[in-house]
N, C-alpha and C positions, 0 to 999 in steps of 0.2 A: 362562263369565260372568265379566265384568270390572267390573260395576258402573258403566259408562260411560253417562250420560244424554246425549241429543242434544235440545237445545231451542233456541228462537230468540226474539230480541226484535224486534218490528216496530214501530219508534217512528214517530210522526207528527211534527208540528212540536214542536220542543224549543228553549227559549229559550237560545241560545249567543251568543258574540261575533259569529259569522258571521251569525247570524239578525238581529242588530241592523242590519245593512246593508240588509235588506229595508224599502222604504219603509213608513211608518206606514200609509198608506192601504191597501197590500197586506196588511199584517199584520192590519188591522181586518177586511178582506173574508174573509181566511182563518179568523180567530177566530170570525166570524159563522157559519161552516159546521160548526164543532166543537160537538157536543152539550154538552159540559162547558163551553163558552163561554171557554175559555182555552187557552193553550199549556202543554205539559209543562215540567218543570224537569229539569236534570241530575240533582238530588238524587233525584227520583222514578225516573228511569231507573236510577241506580245502586241504589236500594232494591230494585227489581225484579230486576235482575242478581244482587245479593247474594242474594236468595231463590232465584233459579233454580239458583245454584251451590252452595247451602247443603245440609246434611243434611236440612233440613225438605222439600226437594223431591226427596229421593232416589228416590221412587217415581214421579216425573213424567218422562215422556220423550216426545219426538215431538210436543212442543206448540210453538206459536207464540204468545208472550204480546203481545197488542195494547196499545201504549202510546200511543194516538192521541186520547184522550178521547172516543172513538167516531167511527167512520168512516161512519156511516150517511148522512151528508148530503153526502159529498165527491162 
């Protein structure tokens, strides 16, 4: 036993400089499909990653953390 955990992050749309190149009309159409009604932020992704690799998640393994605002309507 080595204490290694294997987890993954499955992000949806996250507002980044690259995402800013997506036409506003397309952004609005995508946001309308997200149950949370908005896009994720890099800070939210970083916070979740920080948790996943922290001692607080040391008993969590084999998980995929969904950072999409809810994929139910995609």
